[in-house]
MDTraj code that builds the backbone (N, CA, C; nanometers):
import mdtraj as md
import numpy as np

residues = "UNK UNK UNK UNK UNK UNK UNK UNK UNK UNK UNK UNK UNK UNK UNK UNK UNK UNK UNK UNK UNK UNK UNK UNK UNK UNK UNK UNK UNK UNK UNK UNK UNK UNK UNK UNK UNK UNK UNK UNK UNK UNK UNK UNK UNK UNK UNK UNK UNK UNK UNK UNK UNK UNK UNK UNK UNK UNK UNK UNK UNK UNK UNK UNK UNK UNK UNK UNK UNK UNK UNK UNK UNK UNK UNK UNK UNK UNK UNK UNK UNK UNK UNK UNK UNK UNK UNK UNK UNK UNK UNK UNK UNK UNK UNK UNK UNK UNK UNK UNK UNK UNK UNK UNK UNK UNK UNK UNK UNK UNK UNK UNK UNK UNK UNK UNK UNK UNK UNK UNK UNK UNK UNK UNK UNK UNK UNK UNK UNK UNK UNK UNK UNK UNK UNK UNK UNK UNK UNK UNK UNK UNK UNK UNK UNK UNK UNK UNK UNK UNK UNK UNK UNK UNK UNK UNK UNK UNK UNK UNK UNK UNK UNK UNK UNK UNK UNK UNK UNK UNK UNK UNK UNK UNK UNK UNK UNK UNK UNK UNK UNK UNK UNK UNK UNK UNK UNK UNK UNK UNK UNK UNK UNK UNK UNK UNK UNK UNK UNK UNK UNK UNK UNK UNK".split()
xyz = np.array([
    [7.0603, -18.0698, 0.6987],
    [6.9740, -17.9713, 0.6368],
    [6.8868, -17.9118, 0.7442],
    [6.8750, -17.7783, 0.7431],
    [6.7960, -17.7134, 0.8504],
    [6.6506, -17.7429, 0.8357],
    [6.5787, -17.7422, 0.9465],
    [6.4337, -17.7617, 0.9436],
    [6.3623, -17.6427, 0.8921],
    [6.2381, -17.6644, 0.8357],
    [6.1557, -17.5488, 0.8048],
    [6.1259, -17.4664, 0.9278],
    [6.1062, -17.3382, 0.9035],
    [6.0874, -17.2420, 1.0181],
    [5.9359, -17.2045, 1.0255],
    [5.8787, -17.2185, 1.1445],
    [5.7367, -17.1931, 1.1670],
    [5.7208, -17.0842, 1.2705],
    [5.6265, -16.9906, 1.2424],
    [5.5808, -16.8917, 1.3371],
    [5.4422, -16.9294, 1.3757],
    [5.4109, -16.9321, 1.5062],
    [5.2784, -16.9634, 1.5554],
    [5.2131, -16.8361, 1.6110],
    [5.0881, -16.8071, 1.5690],
    [5.0152, -16.6916, 1.6245],
    [4.9049, -16.7377, 1.7144],
    [4.8958, -16.6782, 1.8315],
    [4.7973, -16.7237, 1.9310],
    [4.7337, -16.6003, 1.9936],
    [4.6219, -16.6260, 2.0666],
    [4.5595, -16.5205, 2.1443],
    [4.5195, -16.5648, 2.2846],
    [4.5359, -16.6895, 2.3143],
    [4.4870, -16.7380, 2.4444],
    [4.5783, -16.8419, 2.5093],
    [4.5137, -16.9457, 2.5569],
    [4.5777, -17.0489, 2.6400],
    [4.6981, -17.1147, 2.5698],
    [4.6849, -17.1393, 2.4459],
    [4.7978, -17.1978, 2.3742],
    [4.8083, -17.3446, 2.3797],
    [4.6961, -17.4228, 2.4030],
    [4.7056, -17.5652, 2.4156],
    [4.7444, -17.6279, 2.2802],
    [4.6987, -17.5673, 2.1706],
    [4.7443, -17.6225, 2.0403],
    [4.8904, -17.5851, 2.0115],
    [4.9363, -17.4725, 2.0558],
    [5.0784, -17.4369, 2.0507],
    [5.1598, -17.5444, 2.1287],
    [5.1063, -17.5852, 2.2447],
    [5.1780, -17.6834, 2.3283],
    [5.1889, -17.8144, 2.2521],
    [5.0826, -17.8557, 2.1815],
    [5.0871, -17.9758, 2.0992],
    [5.1996, -17.9697, 1.9937],
    [5.2070, -17.8491, 1.9325],
    [5.3129, -17.8301, 1.8319],
    [5.4520, -17.8330, 1.8918],
    [5.4708, -17.7722, 2.0120],
    [5.5986, -17.7735, 2.0821],
    [5.6345, -17.9169, 2.1206],
    [5.5398, -17.9901, 2.1767],
    [5.5664, -18.1265, 2.2243],
    [5.6094, -18.2139, 2.1057],
    [5.5341, -18.2044, 1.9929],
    [5.5642, -18.2943, 1.8781],
    [5.6902, -18.2497, 1.8052],
    [5.7269, -18.1261, 1.8205],
    [5.8529, -18.0775, 1.7640],
    [5.9673, -18.1429, 1.8410],
    [5.9538, -18.1483, 1.9749],
    [6.0547, -18.2165, 2.0573],
    [6.0635, -18.3627, 2.0242],
    [5.9495, -18.4199, 1.9930],
    [5.9405, -18.5659, 1.9655],
    [5.9744, -18.6016, 1.8224],
    [6.0152, -18.4984, 1.7481],
    [6.0500, -18.5171, 1.6038],
    [5.9348, -18.5671, 1.5177],
    [5.8129, -18.5458, 1.5690],
    [5.6902, -18.5751, 1.4881],
    [5.6513, -18.4552, 1.4063],
    [5.6619, -18.3333, 1.4599],
    [5.6500, -18.2153, 1.3828],
    [5.7858, -18.1858, 1.3206],
    [5.7877, -18.1853, 1.1894],
    [5.9167, -18.1662, 1.1131],
    [5.9443, -18.0201, 1.0896],
    [5.9637, -17.9463, 1.1987],
    [5.9810, -17.8020, 1.1868],
    [6.0395, -17.7465, 1.3178],
    [6.0996, -17.6257, 1.3025],
    [6.1444, -17.5506, 1.4192],
    [6.0486, -17.4329, 1.4411],
    [5.9919, -17.4208, 1.5608],
    [5.9115, -17.3061, 1.5971],
    [6.0045, -17.1912, 1.6378],
    [6.0152, -17.0897, 1.5521],
    [6.1119, -16.9848, 1.5742],
    [6.0526, -16.8607, 1.6450],
    [5.9214, -16.8502, 1.6476],
    [5.8560, -16.7320, 1.7122],
    [5.7124, -16.7666, 1.7422],
    [5.6676, -16.7173, 1.8587],
    [5.5228, -16.7227, 1.8935],
    [5.4765, -16.5780, 1.9129],
    [5.3736, -16.5451, 1.8394],
    [5.3157, -16.4081, 1.8417],
    [5.1835, -16.4083, 1.9148],
    [5.1547, -16.3108, 1.9974],
    [5.0215, -16.2953, 2.0585],
    [4.9810, -16.1492, 2.0526],
    [4.8507, -16.1275, 2.0302],
    [4.7932, -15.9962, 2.0349],
    [4.7335, -15.9629, 2.1719],
    [4.7482, -16.0601, 2.2643],
    [4.6956, -16.0415, 2.3983],
    [4.8091, -16.0695, 2.5004],
    [4.8328, -15.9710, 2.5856],
    [4.9469, -15.9811, 2.6822],
    [4.9269, -16.0932, 2.7793],
    [4.8018, -16.1222, 2.8175],
    [4.7746, -16.2239, 2.9179],
    [4.7657, -16.3649, 2.8639],
    [4.7873, -16.3804, 2.7390],
    [4.7774, -16.5156, 2.6749],
    [4.8779, -16.6099, 2.7380],
    [4.8249, -16.7200, 2.7958],
    [4.9189, -16.8155, 2.8612],
    [5.0079, -16.8806, 2.7634],
    [4.9697, -16.8841, 2.6354],
    [5.0558, -16.9388, 2.5313],
    [5.1937, -16.8708, 2.5295],
    [5.2026, -16.7490, 2.5674],
    [5.3349, -16.6792, 2.5705],
    [5.4222, -16.7462, 2.6767],
    [5.3643, -16.7843, 2.7920],
    [5.4412, -16.8580, 2.8951],
    [5.4830, -16.9947, 2.8436],
    [5.3980, -17.0604, 2.7711],
    [5.4368, -17.1947, 2.7115],
    [5.5574, -17.1777, 2.6227],
    [5.5516, -17.0708, 2.5434],
    [5.6627, -17.0516, 2.4505],
    [5.7935, -17.0207, 2.5288],
    [5.7816, -16.9298, 2.6283],
    [5.9031, -16.8961, 2.7067],
    [5.9572, -17.0191, 2.7765],
    [5.8700, -17.1023, 2.8300],
    [5.9183, -17.2262, 2.9008],
    [5.9883, -17.3199, 2.8039],
    [5.9579, -17.3124, 2.6752],
    [6.0166, -17.3973, 2.5755],
    [6.1413, -17.3319, 2.5074],
    [6.1707, -17.2083, 2.5570],
    [6.2876, -17.1358, 2.4972],
    [6.2627, -17.0807, 2.3613],
    [6.1376, -17.0504, 2.3315],
    [6.1014, -16.9951, 2.2031],
    [6.0796, -16.8450, 2.2153],
    [6.1293, -16.7674, 2.1199],
    [6.1173, -16.6226, 2.1280],
    [5.9712, -16.5855, 2.1088],
    [5.9285, -16.4810, 2.1831],
    [5.7883, -16.4369, 2.1777],
    [5.7797, -16.2919, 2.1321],
    [5.6625, -16.2538, 2.0778],
    [5.6360, -16.1196, 2.0354],
    [5.4950, -16.0841, 2.0739],
    [5.4776, -15.9860, 2.1625],
    [5.3434, -15.9330, 2.1994],
    [5.3192, -15.8126, 2.1069],
    [5.2140, -15.8241, 2.0304],
    [5.1871, -15.7220, 1.9283],
    [5.0399, -15.6885, 1.9307],
    [5.0011, -15.5909, 2.0180],
    [4.8575, -15.5537, 2.0356],
    [4.8063, -15.4559, 1.9321],
    [4.6788, -15.4649, 1.9054],
    [4.6120, -15.3751, 1.8129],
    [4.5803, -15.2380, 1.8797],
    [4.5492, -15.2404, 2.0114],
    [4.5006, -15.1208, 2.0797],
    [4.5824, -14.9973, 2.0599],
    [4.7155, -15.0018, 2.0666],
    [4.7969, -14.8836, 2.0490],
    [4.7714, -14.8168, 1.9055],
    [4.7448, -14.9001, 1.8094],
    [4.7155, -14.8467, 1.6797],
    [4.5805, -14.7769, 1.6780],
    [4.4819, -14.8411, 1.7408],
    [4.3541, -14.7783, 1.7483],
    [4.3599, -14.6430, 1.8258],
    [4.4315, -14.6482, 1.9411],
    [4.4463, -14.5262, 2.0217],
    [4.5106, -14.4089, 1.9480],
    [4.6000, -14.4453, 1.8509],
    [4.6688, -14.3453, 1.7755],
    [4.5997, -14.3080, 1.6464],
    [4.4782, -14.3653, 1.6264],
    [4.4060, -14.3377, 1.5066],
    [4.4624, -14.4022, 1.3808],
    [4.5445, -14.5065, 1.4045],
    [4.6031, -14.5758, 1.2903],
    [4.5120, -14.6923, 1.2437],
    [4.5280, -14.7386, 1.1284],
    [4.4315, -14.8314, 1.0684],
    [4.4734, -14.9756, 1.1016],
    [4.3753, -15.0652, 1.0860],
    [4.3962, -15.2084, 1.0978],
    [4.4964, -15.2560, 0.9924],
    [4.4879, -15.1952, 0.8716],
    [4.5864, -15.2312, 0.7666],
    [4.7267, -15.1956, 0.8065],
    [4.7452, -15.0826, 0.8777],
    [4.8849, -15.0486, 0.9208],
    [4.9318, -15.1468, 1.0241],
    [4.8416, -15.1860, 1.1190],
    [4.8774, -15.2859, 1.2157],
    [4.9212, -15.4176, 1.1479],
    [4.8384, -15.4658, 1.0555],
    [4.8720, -15.5918, 0.9865],
    [5.0002, -15.5842, 0.9079],
    [5.0217, -15.4721, 0.8453],
    [5.1441, -15.4495, 0.7636],
    [5.2685, -15.4517, 0.8581],
    [5.2623, -15.3841, 0.9737],
    [5.3736, -15.3779, 1.0632],
    [5.3963, -15.5169, 1.1278],
    [5.2873, -15.5876, 1.1550],
    [5.2984, -15.7253, 1.2088],
    [5.3688, -15.8151, 1.1093],
    [5.3292, -15.7993, 0.9838],
    [5.3904, -15.8807, 0.8758],
    [5.5385, -15.8548, 0.8665],
    [5.5762, -15.7306, 0.8813],
    [5.7178, -15.6910, 0.8707],
    [5.7952, -15.7506, 0.9899],
    [5.7391, -15.7483, 1.1073],
    [5.8048, -15.8046, 1.2269],
    [5.8230, -15.9516, 1.2155],
    [5.7205, -16.0215, 1.1616],
    [5.7276, -16.1664, 1.1411],
    [5.8297, -16.2006, 1.0320],
    [5.8329, -16.1241, 0.9319],
    [5.9235, -16.1507, 0.8148],
    [6.0711, -16.1536, 0.8615],
    [6.1064, -16.0793, 0.9679],
    [6.2466, -16.0790, 1.0137],
    [6.2884, -16.2175, 1.0573],
    [6.1947, -16.3042, 1.0873],
    [6.2260, -16.4422, 1.1327],
    [6.2293, -16.5428, 1.0173],
    [6.2126, -16.4928, 0.8964],
    [6.2213, -16.5736, 0.7739],
    [6.1424, -16.7043, 0.7849],
    [6.0126, -16.6952, 0.8141],
    [5.9331, -16.8158, 0.8327],
    [5.8991, -16.8843, 0.6994],
    [5.8938, -17.0145, 0.7014],
    [5.8408, -17.0881, 0.5881],
    [5.6906, -17.0961, 0.5950],
    [5.6347, -17.0949, 0.7161],
    [5.4911, -17.1124, 0.7366],
    [5.4493, -17.0398, 0.8621],
    [5.3322, -16.9750, 0.8561],
    [5.2627, -16.9153, 0.9708],
    [5.1444, -17.0040, 1.0071],
    [5.1340, -17.0405, 1.1363],
    [5.0255, -17.1241, 1.1844],
    [4.9441, -17.0475, 1.2831],
    [4.8203, -17.0236, 1.2478],
    [4.7260, -16.9473, 1.3385],
    [4.6597, -17.0538, 1.4222],
    [4.6916, -17.0562, 1.5504],
    [4.6389, -17.1553, 1.6475],
    [4.5678, -17.0811, 1.7592],
    [4.4408, -17.0488, 1.7302],
    [4.3672, -16.9694, 1.8257],
    [4.4021, -16.8156, 1.8141],
    [4.4304, -16.7746, 1.6930],
    [4.4684, -16.6319, 1.6692],
    [4.3345, -16.5566, 1.6416],
    [4.2939, -16.4754, 1.7361],
    [4.1651, -16.4083, 1.7287],
    [4.1767, -16.2685, 1.6694],
    [4.2229, -16.2707, 1.5420],
    [4.2330, -16.1408, 1.4710],
    [4.2163, -16.1712, 1.3246],
    [4.1265, -16.0986, 1.2581],
    [4.1018, -16.1187, 1.1183],
    [4.1928, -16.0294, 1.0355],
    [4.2747, -16.0885, 0.9522],
    [4.3700, -16.0146, 0.8720],
    [4.3031, -15.9297, 0.7639],
    [4.3490, -15.8069, 0.7528],
    [4.2940, -15.7137, 0.6548],
    [4.3398, -15.7464, 0.5127],
    [4.4412, -15.8321, 0.5028],
    [4.4991, -15.8676, 0.3752],
    [4.6459, -15.8482, 0.3709],
    [4.7070, -15.7753, 0.4602],
    [4.8507, -15.7493, 0.4589],
    [4.9349, -15.8714, 0.4833],
    [4.8899, -15.9511, 0.5807],
    [4.9666, -16.0755, 0.6094],
    [4.9575, -16.1717, 0.4898],
    [4.8356, -16.1844, 0.4340],
    [4.8214, -16.2733, 0.3220],
    [4.9036, -16.2273, 0.2033],
    [4.9111, -16.0975, 0.1819],
    [4.9935, -16.0452, 0.0746],
    [5.1400, -16.0710, 0.0935],
    [5.1868, -16.0624, 0.2194],
    [5.3288, -16.0773, 0.2503],
    [5.3685, -16.2228, 0.2480],
    [5.2748, -16.3142, 0.2850],
    [5.3068, -16.4570, 0.2947],
    [5.2051, -16.5372, 0.2164],
    [5.1970, -16.5175, 0.0869],
    [5.0925, -16.5853, 0.0068],
    [5.1086, -16.7376, 0.0094],
    [5.0001, -16.8025, 0.0378],
    [5.0007, -16.9494, 0.0378],
    [5.0809, -17.0117, 0.1576],
    [5.1174, -16.9281, 0.2506],
    [5.2022, -16.9758, 0.3618],
    [5.1413, -16.9485, 0.4972],
    [5.0084, -16.9306, 0.5052],
    [4.9422, -16.9126, 0.6316],
    [4.8298, -17.0136, 0.6439],
    [4.8289, -17.0853, 0.7568],
    [4.7231, -17.1797, 0.7775],
    [4.6554, -17.1505, 0.9101],
    [4.5292, -17.1927, 0.9211],
    [4.4505, -17.1607, 1.0407],
    [4.3741, -17.2787, 1.0886],
    [4.3670, -17.2973, 1.2213],
    [4.2940, -17.4034, 1.2868],
    [4.1539, -17.3458, 1.3142],
    [4.0468, -17.4190, 1.2739],
    [3.9116, -17.3707, 1.3054],
    [3.8291, -17.4874, 1.3590],
    [3.7554, -17.4647, 1.4688],
    [3.6811, -17.5717, 1.5316],
    [3.5439, -17.5994, 1.4716],
    [3.5451, -17.6190, 1.3401],
    [3.4240, -17.6614, 1.2678],
    [3.4735, -17.7201, 1.1352],
    [3.3822, -17.7827, 1.0654],
    [3.4144, -17.8462, 0.9403],
    [3.4013, -17.7467, 0.8243],
    [3.4567, -17.7789, 0.7060],
    [3.4506, -17.6845, 0.5924],
    [3.3087, -17.6420, 0.5583],
    [3.2904, -17.5120, 0.5471],
    [3.1569, -17.4623, 0.5053],
    [3.0569, -17.4547, 0.6186],
    [3.0975, -17.4869, 0.7421],
    [3.0043, -17.4924, 0.8536],
    [3.0559, -17.4039, 0.9686],
    [2.9737, -17.3185, 1.0228],
    [2.9921, -17.2460, 1.1466],
    [3.1257, -17.1640, 1.1419],
    [3.1394, -17.0716, 1.0555],
    [3.2578, -16.9820, 1.0598],
    [3.2540, -16.8862, 1.1775],
    [3.3644, -16.8220, 1.2063],
    [3.3665, -16.7257, 1.3100],
    [3.4174, -16.7810, 1.4431],
    [3.4093, -16.6998, 1.5469],
    [3.4731, -16.7243, 1.6734],
    [3.3974, -16.8258, 1.7580],
    [3.2716, -16.8607, 1.7224],
    [3.1924, -16.9450, 1.8133],
    [3.1516, -17.0755, 1.7400],
    [3.2444, -17.1387, 1.6693],
    [3.2143, -17.2548, 1.5927],
    [3.1631, -17.3678, 1.6743],
    [3.2239, -17.3938, 1.7909],
    [3.1805, -17.5060, 1.8739],
    [3.0449, -17.4796, 1.9353],
    [3.0244, -17.3593, 1.9836],
    [2.8919, -17.3240, 2.0446],
    [2.7802, -17.3308, 1.9399],
    [2.8074, -17.2792, 1.8212],
    [2.7088, -17.2824, 1.7159],
    [2.6777, -17.4227, 1.6717],
    [2.7765, -17.5097, 1.6599],
    [2.7507, -17.6457, 1.6245],
    [2.6748, -17.7206, 1.7347],
    [2.7118, -17.6939, 1.8604],
    [2.6390, -17.7603, 1.9698],
    [2.4928, -17.7175, 1.9734],
    [2.4654, -17.5958, 1.9450],
    [2.3246, -17.5488, 1.9416],
    [2.2507, -17.6096, 1.8257],
    [2.3188, -17.6275, 1.7141],
    [2.2566, -17.6897, 1.5962],
    [2.2236, -17.8390, 1.6295],
    [2.3161, -17.9043, 1.7008],
    [2.2872, -18.0468, 1.7411],
    [2.1740, -18.0529, 1.8320],
    [2.1644, -17.9618, 1.9268],
    [2.0513, -17.9634, 2.0206],
    [1.9152, -17.9397, 1.9486],
    [1.9228, -17.8679, 1.8351],
    [1.8001, -17.8468, 1.7587],
    [1.7702, -17.9632, 1.6647],
    [1.8580, -18.0644, 1.6649],
    [1.8383, -18.1832, 1.5820],
    [1.8791, -18.1662, 1.4388],
    [1.9619, -18.0639, 1.4129],
    [1.9999, -18.0347, 1.2709],
    [2.1258, -18.1096, 1.2271],
    [2.2108, -18.1486, 1.3121],
    [2.3384, -18.2206, 1.2755],
    [2.3652, -18.3312, 1.3769],
    [2.4489, -18.4222, 1.3311],
    [2.4882, -18.5351, 1.4163],
    [2.6370, -18.5301, 1.4500],
    [2.7150, -18.4443, 1.3832],
    [2.8552, -18.4338, 1.4116],
    [2.9026, -18.2935, 1.3718],
    [3.0088, -18.2547, 1.4347],
    [3.0832, -18.1378, 1.3857],
    [3.2311, -18.1853, 1.3789],
    [3.3236, -18.0972, 1.4096],
    [3.4640, -18.1385, 1.4023],
    [3.5552, -18.0138, 1.3938],
    [3.6729, -18.0366, 1.3319],
    [3.7662, -17.9242, 1.3215],
    [3.8400, -17.9410, 1.1898],
    [3.9020, -17.8304, 1.1447],
    [3.9774, -17.8352, 1.0238],
    [4.0975, -17.7385, 1.0356],
    [4.1953, -17.7646, 0.9519],
    [4.3046, -17.6616, 0.9291],
    [4.2939, -17.6341, 0.7808],
    [4.2951, -17.5021, 0.7512],
    [4.2761, -17.4554, 0.6149],
    [4.3726, -17.3450, 0.5812],
    [4.3960, -17.3251, 0.4508],
    [4.4755, -17.2150, 0.4090],
    [4.3990, -17.0850, 0.4324],
    [4.4674, -16.9772, 0.4712],
    [4.4021, -16.8515, 0.5041],
    [4.3844, -16.7677, 0.3737],
    [4.2620, -16.7222, 0.3498],
    [4.2314, -16.6288, 0.2457],
    [4.1515, -16.5194, 0.3116],
    [4.1169, -16.4187, 0.2335],
    [4.0487, -16.2990, 0.2931],
    [3.9098, -16.3368, 0.3447],
    [3.8437, -16.4361, 0.2811],
    [3.7152, -16.4773, 0.3303],
    [3.7294, -16.5551, 0.4593],
    [3.6471, -16.5293, 0.5605],
    [3.6689, -16.5895, 0.6919],
    [3.6468, -16.7397, 0.6922],
    [3.7449, -16.8137, 0.7366],
    [3.7369, -16.9581, 0.7565],
    [3.6917, -17.0277, 0.6303],
    [3.7292, -16.9780, 0.5120],
    [3.6774, -17.0314, 0.3862],
    [3.7893, -17.0795, 0.2953],
    [3.9134, -17.0824, 0.3392],
    [4.0271, -17.1280, 0.2507],
    [4.0267, -17.2756, 0.2349],
    [4.1005, -17.3232, 0.1397],
    [4.1094, -17.4657, 0.1084],
    [4.1520, -17.5441, 0.2271],
    [4.0740, -17.6514, 0.2635],
    [4.1116, -17.7294, 0.3825],
    [4.2384, -17.8115, 0.3479],
    [4.3229, -17.8245, 0.4488],
    [4.4388, -17.9132, 0.4443],
    [4.4026, -18.0485, 0.4998],
    [4.3355, -18.0471, 0.6108],
    [4.2879, -18.1773, 0.6729],
    [4.1711, -18.1435, 0.7655],
    [4.0874, -18.2442, 0.7840],
    [3.9706, -18.2248, 0.8714],
    [3.9624, -18.3459, 0.9641],
    [3.8841, -18.3290, 1.0723],
    [3.8598, -18.4446, 1.1625],
    [3.7208, -18.4310, 1.2158],
    [3.6371, -18.5289, 1.1921],
    [3.4982, -18.5230, 1.2399],
    [3.4950, -18.5679, 1.3847],
    [3.4090, -18.5076, 1.4605],
    [3.3811, -18.5463, 1.6026],
    [3.2337, -18.5596, 1.6227],
    [3.1810, -18.6827, 1.6357],
    [3.0362, -18.7047, 1.6447],
    [2.9853, -18.6582, 1.7800],
    [2.8586, -18.6157, 1.7761],
    [2.7906, -18.5907, 1.9056],
    [2.7412, -18.7216, 1.9649],
    [2.7409, -18.7272, 2.0999],
    [2.6945, -18.8492, 2.1655],
    [2.5916, -18.8083, 2.2711],
    [2.5027, -18.8996, 2.2952],
    [2.3988, -18.8781, 2.3915],
    [2.4596, -18.8335, 2.5278],
    [2.4064, -18.7305, 2.5851],
    [2.4600, -18.6808, 2.7134],
    [2.5701, -18.5794, 2.7023],
    [2.6121, -18.5465, 2.5779],
    [2.7182, -18.4486, 2.5610],
    [2.6723, -18.3121, 2.6231],
    [2.7667, -18.2481, 2.6899],
    [2.7479, -18.1105, 2.7330],
    [2.8387, -18.0260, 2.6467],
    [2.8135, -17.8966, 2.6523],
    [2.8956, -17.8069, 2.5670],
    [3.0454, -17.8208, 2.6140],
    [3.0618, -17.8248, 2.7478],
    [3.2043, -17.8341, 2.7955],
    [3.2681, -17.9617, 2.7540],
    [3.1935, -18.0743, 2.7687],
    [3.2469, -18.2036, 2.7351],
    [3.2741, -18.2149, 2.5815],
    [3.1841, -18.1648, 2.5027],
    [3.2048, -18.1687, 2.3557],
    [3.3236, -18.0779, 2.3173],
    [3.3329, -17.9639, 2.3823],
    [3.4475, -17.8748, 2.3561],
    [3.5824, -17.9438, 2.3821],
    [3.5840, -18.0229, 2.4898],
    [3.7076, -18.0928, 2.5223],
    [3.7400, -18.1963, 2.4131],
    [3.6395, -18.2622, 2.3619],
    [3.6637, -18.3592, 2.2542],
    [3.7138, -18.2905, 2.1286],
    [3.6562, -18.1735, 2.0961],
    [3.7069, -18.0967, 1.9849],
    [3.8485, -18.0591, 2.0031],
    [3.8878, -18.0079, 2.1237],
    [4.0219, -17.9614, 2.1470],
    [4.1234, -18.0766, 2.1375],
    [4.0851, -18.1960, 2.1847],
    [4.1721, -18.3094, 2.1700],
    [4.1982, -18.3407, 2.0237],
    [4.0893, -18.3367, 1.9421],
    [4.1064, -18.3614, 1.7975],
    [4.1951, -18.2531, 1.7354],
    [4.1771, -18.1269, 1.7804],
    [4.2583, -18.0178, 1.7282],
    [4.4060, -18.0432, 1.7508],
    [4.4450, -18.0917, 1.8656],
    [4.5833, -18.1104, 1.9011],
    [4.6516, -18.2078, 1.8050],
    [4.5797, -18.3086, 1.7595],
    [4.6314, -18.4040, 1.6636],
    [4.6343, -18.3413, 1.5260],
    [4.5225, -18.2717, 1.4878],
    [4.5068, -18.2252, 1.3545],
    [4.6082, -18.1123, 1.3207],
    [4.6408, -18.0257, 1.4155],
    [4.7262, -17.9131, 1.3871],
    [4.8664, -17.9588, 1.3558],
    [4.9118, -18.0624, 1.4244],
    [5.0453, -18.1165, 1.3977],
    [5.0470, -18.1834, 1.2570],
    [4.9490, -18.2686, 1.2346],
    [4.9401, -18.3366, 1.1049],
    [4.9356, -18.2320, 0.9888],
    [4.8479, -18.1305, 1.0052],
    [4.8303, -18.0338, 0.8973],
    [4.9511, -17.9446, 0.8739],
    [5.0229, -17.9079, 0.9832],
    [5.1422, -17.8327, 0.9648],
    [5.2459, -17.9131, 0.8832],
    [5.2625, -18.0382, 0.9183],
    [5.3509, -18.1230, 0.8401],
    [5.3087, -18.1302, 0.6957],
    [5.1833, -18.1453, 0.6695],
    [5.1311, -18.1554, 0.5321],
    [5.1577, -18.0234, 0.4524],
    [5.1305, -17.9090, 0.5219],
    [5.1541, -17.7816, 0.4529],
    [5.3003, -17.7618, 0.4265],
    [5.3858, -17.7997, 0.5156],
    [5.5279, -17.7793, 0.4950],
    [5.5793, -17.8744, 0.3847],
    [5.5276, -17.9922, 0.3786],
    [5.5670, -18.0880, 0.2769],
    [5.5293, -18.0353, 0.1390],
    [5.4088, -17.9718, 0.1293],
    [5.3684, -17.9158, 0.0009],
    [5.4579, -17.7986, -0.0386],
    [5.5029, -17.7240, 0.0600],
    [5.5896, -17.6050, 0.0277],
    [5.7315, -17.6511, -0.0051],
    [5.7805, -17.7553, 0.0609],
    [5.9221, -17.7924, 0.0521],
    [5.9321, -17.9482, 0.0295],
    [5.8794, -17.9971, -0.0771],
    [5.8805, -18.1429, -0.0971],
    [6.0210, -18.1997, -0.1056],
    [6.1191, -18.1267, -0.1534],
    [6.2522, -18.1837, -0.1683],
    [6.3311, -18.1872, -0.0383],
    [6.2786, -18.1192, 0.0623],
    [6.3445, -18.1173, 0.1906],
    [6.3003, -18.2287, 0.2816],
    [6.2000, -18.3049, 0.2397],
    [6.1369, -18.3975, 0.3319],
    [6.1950, -18.5356, 0.3245],
])
top = md.Topology()
chain = top.add_chain()
for i, resn in enumerate(residues, 1):
    res = top.add_residue(resn, chain, resSeq=i)
    for name in ("N", "CA", "C"):
        top.add_atom(name, md.element.get_by_symbol(name[0]), res)
traj = md.Trajectory(xyz[None], top)
């Protein structure tokens, strides 16, 4: 029986993508990564994908803006390009683009996102920095990361799994960020498997 098909969307270094690639090779991730998409040409994650023999797609927003086309048109065309790969699941792993709704409409219930904060806390692109600042103010003792289903509200979809990462005396922003990233690498594999099992329980 063929494995579920996963498309991973990235915008940067792709360390979480690498975790998915590694655990796919180790048969811990029960899926085949069939495509890696980036909206940034310089994203090192594209090189990670190429080194693993995975097809890549560079799909930037700027040409749409330059042509006076809408964000909705971009998202709709992106969804059509991804659909050609017949994915079971889309995994946003450092994908720095907020969907206008076209991707969600095309793949309802089949998009998950990794976010470096816990449910209901610190949405947006600076979750780690915002949590660290809150800890320095004495407001929290821990943050963490989650993988959640993608809905139109930013970082507000139903969580699939979470992992708490406590702050420790002497933590720096860089050091704490590294601890969050380590937790993310484990969580994204676990959550992708959980999401696929929910979609395809008879295949597991």
